[in-house]
N, C-alpha and C positions, 0 to 999 in steps of 0.2 A: 216821965213817960219813957217806956222802953222803945227801942227801934221798931220792934214788931208792932207795938201799939200804934206808933206814929204811922208806919206804913199802912196799917189797916184803916186808919182815919183818912189817909190820902186816897186809898182805893174807894172808900165810901163817897168822898166828894167827886172823884172822877166818874163814878157810875152815874152821877146826876147830870153830867154835861149832856145837853140835848144833841141829838144827831144834827149835823149841819152847822155846828157851832164849835168854837175852840176856846180854851182858856190858857192861862200861863202858869208856870211853876210858882211864880211869886204870888199870884192871886190865890192859889190853893194854899200856900203857906200862910198868907194873911187870914184866910178863912179859918185856918186851924189855930190862929192866935200866935203863930211863930213866924212873924214877918221876915226874919233873916234866914229862914230855912228853905229857901227855894232850891238850893242845890240838893238838900236831903230829899225833897219832893222828887227831884230827878232820879236820885238813886232808887227811891221806892218804885218809880215807874220802870226803870231799867230792869228791875227784878221781877216784873209781872207780865212781860210781853207775851208769854205763852198762855196767859189766862184770857180767853176771848170774852169773858164777862166784864173785863175792865177795859174800857175804850181809851187806852193810853195814847192812841194816835191823835186824840183831840187836844193834847197838851203841847203847846209850843212855847218858844221863849217870848220875852216881853216885846219883841219887835215882829213877831209872827213867823220866825224862822223855825224850820223843822229840825231843831238841834238834836232831837232824840232818834232821828231816822236810822242811825247805824246800829241801834239796838233791836231793830225788828228783823226777823228772819225773812229772807226774800228780798230781791232787788227792788228798791223803791216802794216797798210795801206801805210805809206810812203815807206817802203821797197818794197811792192808789186808794187806800181806805178813806182818806179825806175826800178825794174826788168822787168816790162812790156815794158820798153824802152830799154832793153838790158844792163842795168847797174847791175853789180854783187855786192851784198852786203853781207859781212860776219861779224858777231858779231857787227852789226850796223855801219859798216864802208864801204865806197865805195872802192872796189878793183880797182887797177889801177887809183887811184884818180888823179894823175898828168896827165894821158892821157885823162881822162874824164873831167878835169877842163876846164871851159869856162870862159874867161876873158872879161867882158863887156867893 
């Protein structure tokens, strides 16, 4: 599978994350059958932040931290987008992470 194909598959999964929920890089990788590719999922999401049709702000690390926040344009944009959907973030971590976690 080429990098472009993999990135496209990542985007397809991310588009299905419901508003008000989050998932992880690892869960997306597992869904795609590439359990050890969480970092590559992150690279795919870093490449798509200008595409508003891909809700990349809903993807966090396995502990609920907003590790991708520096790749968004605008100060604290990832947190703001999550909070607009009702997700509470404190110190760059999703509060009630287990309750907000969506498993693809």
